[in-house]
N, C-alpha and C positions, 0 to 999 in steps of 0.2 A: 512311575508305577512300581509298587513293591513286588518282590518275587512271589509272595503269597497270592497276590492278585492274579498274576499270570497262571499260577497253579490252579486257582479256583475257576478262572475263566475256562481253562482247558478242561477241567473236570466237568463243568457244567455243559460244555460243548459235547464232550464224549457221552455223557449220560443222555443228553437230548437225542443224539444220533442213535443210541441203542434203543431208546423208546420209539423213535420214528421207524426204525427197522422192524420192531415188533408190530407196530400198527400197520405198516405196509404189508407184512406177511400174515397178519391176522392171528399169529400164535408165536410161541417162542422159537420154533424151528420152521424154516421154510418148507412148504409142501414139496413132495417129490415132483420133479418135472415129468411131464407125460412120457411114458415109455422108458424112463430111466430109473435105475435103482438108486437108493439113497443109503449111505453108510450110517448105520445106527449104533455100532459098537466097535471097539478096537481091542487089539492085544498088543501089549508092550513087552520088551525084553527087560532084563534086570537093570539096564542102563536108562530105561524110560523111553527108548526108541520105539516108534510104531512099527510093528512087524507083520500085522495081519488085520483084516477088516471084515466085519459082518454086515451084510446088506439087509434091507427090509424085505427082500425076497428069501432070506434065510441062507444065502450063499456065504461061505467063508473064503476069503481071498487072501493069498499071500501078497506081499508087497509088490512083487513084479507083476502079478496078474492084475492087481488093482491099478497099477500105473498104466498097463496096456488098456484096460477097460476105460479108464479116465481119458486117455488119449483118443480112444475110439468113440468117445461121447456117450458111453453106456452108463456112466455114473453122474448123478446130479450133485450140484453144489460143491464140487471139488475142482481144483486147478492143478496142472502139472507145470512146474517151472524148472529150469536148468540152473543149477548152482553147485559149486564145489566139484565140477566135472561130472555131475550125474543128475538124473531127473529126480525131482522131489514132489511128492503128493502133499497138497495142503487144502484146507477148506477155502471156499470162496470168501473173500472179505466182505461180510454183510453187516458188520456192526453188532452181531449177536454172539457173545462169548460162549453161551451154552452149547451151540452146535459146532464149535471148533473141534477138529478131530481129537486134539489132546484132552478135551473135556468130556468126550463121550464115555459111556460106561464100558467096562471091560467085559469080555466074553471068554 
């Protein structure tokens, strides 16, 4: 099998997964889980690092507060994982690029 065939098969697989995620969620972004705020916008520093978050309730959270809220289960569709000796906030992997934290609008 040629290299191009591998690339095309993977691209088709990835596109199908994104479409399936959209169909399962009924829209481009998953609805907010009951009782949990959803991050709708982000602020980045000059290096492109995420430094603050805005929720659908209008709260603006610094990175540490967002980590604490995520660990406490107060934020929907985000995960906290430990890497490089620190906790890191990231979007839940759901196959939809548009709702990744890095792709959200700025505030």
